[in-house]
N, C-alpha and C positions, 0 to 999 in steps of 0.2 A: 283221359288225356292229362289229368291232374298228376298222376303218378309219374308219367313220362316227363312232364315239365319239371316236377320236383327233382327227378334224377339229373336233369341237365343243370338245374339251379345248384344242386349240391356238388356235382362233379366239376363245376367250373365257377367257383366263388370269385375267381379273378376276372370274370366277365360280367358286364352289366346286362341285366335282362329287363325287358318291359313287356308285359302281356296284357292286352286289352280284349274285352269281349263286349260287343254291342255298345261301343264307345265308353265303356266303364273300365277303369284301370283295375285289374285283378292283382297284378304283381308289378312293382317297380323296384327293382333290386340294384343297388350300387355294388361296386367292387368292395369286397370285405373278406374277413377271415371266415373260416368254415363255421366257427361258433356264432358269429354275427349273422351269417347267411341262414343258418338253421333258425335262429330267433326271428329273422325277417319272414321266413317261409312258414314256420310252424307256430310262432307266437312267443310271447315273453315267458310263458310257463317253462320254457327250456333254458332260460337265463340262469347261469350258475349251476346247472344240473347236467353238464356234459363233461365227460372224462376224455382227455386226449390220449390217443394211441400213436406212437411213433417208434417203430422197431425195425431192425434190419438183420438179416442173416443170409450170408452168401450172396446170391444174385437177386434176392427178393427183399422188398421193403414194404412195410404196412404203415399207412398213415390214415388218420381219421378220428372219429369220436364215437363214444358209447354214451348212453344215458346212465345216470345213476338210478337208484331204485324208485325215484319219484316219477319217472316216465316209463313205467311198465304198463303194457296194454294186454288185454285178454285176446286180442286178435293180431295175427301177423299183418304187416302192411307197411310199417314205417321202418323197414330194414332196407338199407341201400348199400349195394356192393358194386364196386368198380374195379376194373383192371386197366391201368394206365388211363384213367378218367373215362373209361367206357363202361356203361351200365352192363352188368352181367348177372347171371344166376349160377350158383354153384352149391349144390346140396351138401357137398363136403364142407365147404367153408361155413355155410349157414349152420350146419349141425355142430361144427367145432365151436362156433361162437356161443350157441345155446348151451352146449355141454360145459363150456368155460364158466357160464353163469349158473350152472345147475345147483350149486350150493347156496346161491343167493335168491333164486326165484323158484316159484312153484311150477309144476307142469301146467302147460296151457297159458303161461305168461311169456311175453316177448319184449325184450328191451329194444329201444330205438338204437340204431347205429347207422353210420355212414362211413364206410371203410373203403379205402383205395389201395389196391395191391399194385405195386410198381415192379414190373419185371420185363425182361427182354421178351419180345414176341416169340423167340425160339423156344421159350420155356413153357408155352401153353398153346393149346389148339382151340381156336374160336369157331372152327367149322364143324362142331359136333352136332349142331341142330340147324335147320334151315333159317331160323330167326336170328342166328348169330348171337344169341344171348347166353347160351350155356357154354361153359369153359371146361376143358379138360387139361389139368396140369401134368406136365411130363414127370414131375417129382412131387406128387401129391403129399407125400409124407412130410417133405420139407415145409411146404406151405401150411399144412395142418399144424405142425409143431410151432412154426413162427407165429401163427395167429393165436394158437392156444397160449403160448408164452406171453404174447403182447397183451391179450385180454386179461390174463391172470395177473400180470404185473400192474396193469392199469387199475384193475379193480381191487388190488391188495391194499390200497390206501383207503382204509375203512371209512374215515370221515367223509371223503368225497363220494364214496359209493352209496352210503346209507341215505335214506330219504331225509329231507329237511323237515324238522318238526318245530312248530312254534309253541313253546311252552307257556307263553303269555299271549293268548289270542286276542286280548282286548287292547285297543289303541291306548286307552288310559288305564291307569291303575284303578282297580275297583276297591273302594274303601267300605268296609262294613260299619254300620252305626249301631 
């Protein structure tokens, strides 16, 4: 249920959410930007480590965020994909994103992302699978190219993509006597 709730939280940052279990507040989320929503859901470790994506081509638009190389995981799971704010699965889109990161990450590593594809319903078919989660695009090559270009453009700013290193790990300067 956690993955499902996180999908809703990320696809609708313009909506307030409150989730309680056994009278304990698990999430209390205010209306916010996608960056702030991700920090609220996943923690402060994401602060300053997200790269915005905003690109359009023809009748398609892609908006969202990718993590920089500080938030790379060994297991898939924190990859969120939406079409018109609806959670979806698309092997083509997922592999395009991973291929776009291929020169930056090793095999078996997965970046965090929350990407929303905005398109007219006539450009895709949501009825591919009974769960209505898988999507088939009428012009897959256009979506593929748009996402590839958007990810490459966003990650081409090397300083924002690289991990943050603290070259002075001590709070105070250490003096040798």
